[in-house]
N, C-alpha and C positions, 0 to 999 in steps of 0.2 A: 582960599579960605573956606569956601563952602564945603569942601571935602573933609576938612578938619571939624567942621560943625557936624557933619554926618557922623564922623567917628565919635565925637562927643555925645551925640544923641544915642548911638549904639552903646557906648560905655555907661552912660547914666541909666538907660533902660535895663541893661544887663545887671548893674550893681543894685538897682532898686528891686528888681525881681528876685535876685539872690538874697537880699536882705529880708524880703518878705518871707521867703521860704525858710530862712534860718530862724526868724522870730515867730513865725506863725505855725510851723510844722515841726513835728519831732522827726528825728532821723529815721529814714525808711518808711515814714508814713506815706500812704498812697490815697489820693483823692481822685475819684473818677470824674472826668469831664464828659467824655463820650464813652460809655461802657464798651469794652472790648476793642477800643481804638486809641483813646487819648486819656492819659492820667497825669496828674501832678504827683511826682514821687520824689521825696527829699532824699538825695543821694550825694555822696562825696567821692571825689576821684583824685587820687594822688599821682595819676599818670596822665597819659595823653588820650586821644580818641580811642574808644573801645577798651579803655583801661590798660593800654600797652605802656611799657616803660614806667611802671609803678615806682615811685620814690626817687626818680631821677631829676629832682628839682634843679640842680645846677645846670643840667643840660637844657631844661626848659627856659631858664633865665638867659642863658647864652643865646639860644636860638631866637627867643623873643626879642632880645636887644638887637640882633642882626636884622630880623624881619622889620622891626619898627624903624631902624635906621634906613634900610632899603626902601621901605614904603614912603617915609618922609622925603627922602631924596627924589623918588619918582614923582610924588605929588608936586613937589616944587619945580621939577625939571620938565615933566612931560604931560601934565594934565591940561594944559592950555590947548593942546591939539585934540583932545578927546574927553568928552564928559563921561562917557562910559568907563574909560580907564580911571578917571577920578572917582567915580562912584564905587567901582570895585575896590580901589585902594583905600577909600574911606571906610568901607565895610570891613576890610581886612585889618586896618589899623585899630578900629574900635573893638573888634573881636579879640585881637591879640592882646590889647591892653586890658580888656575885661578879665580874661583868664589870668593874665600876668599879675593883676592886683590880687586876685584870689590866692594865687600861689605865694605871693610875697607876704601877704598879711594873715592868711589862714593856713598856709602850708598844704592846701588842697583846693580843688575846684568844686564849687557847688553846682550840681546838676539837678534838674527837676522836670524836664519835659520828657515824658515816657510814652512812646508810641508803639502800638502793637499793629503789625501788618499781617492780617489773617491770624495765624497762631505764632508768628515770630515777634519776639519782644526786642525791638530795636534798642541800641545803646541809648541810655538816658543822656540828654544834652541840655544846653542852656542857650540864652540869647546870644552870647558871644560866639558859641559854636555855630549857630545859625548864620550869623553875620560872616564868619570866616568861610563857611561853605558857599554861601551865596556870592560873597566877594570873589572867591577863587573861580566859581562858575562863570560869573560875569567877566572876569579877567580872561578866561579861556575863550569865551565868546568874542571878546575884543580882539584877541590874538587871531582867531579864525577870520574875523571880518577884515582885519588889516592884511592878513595873508591873501585873502580874496581880492582886495583892492590892488595889491602888489602884482598879482597874477594878471589882472585885467589890464594894467598899464603895460605889461610886456606884450 
């Protein structure tokens, strides 16, 4: 249950921040937070990460439904054995649902976190994207830890 609560927290935080961007900023408006490093930039994305697959909403709906079903199954079946697995899946679930809601009701994803690394302008992202990336990273860590335990037992 606690992993669903984590997913709900991510979802609410994601949707509230997107609502604030939509209602308080004009499209493409940029607000500096840390000059030359971090900006709030109102941006819309009809594709996936880095703007790939623009306009392929049907594909995103299908993939998201499979991901959500898979994550819910895994949360129910395997998280008793590992809190780390549960946390990673909760983050992935919240992030997937956050962007799914945008695509379903807006026809596009609202992005607003704009980071410059030296002179490179990284892709603009949102809370759901952060949760997905962190969740997948934690999942990879979990897999590596489990693999290490398996090797030690041999």
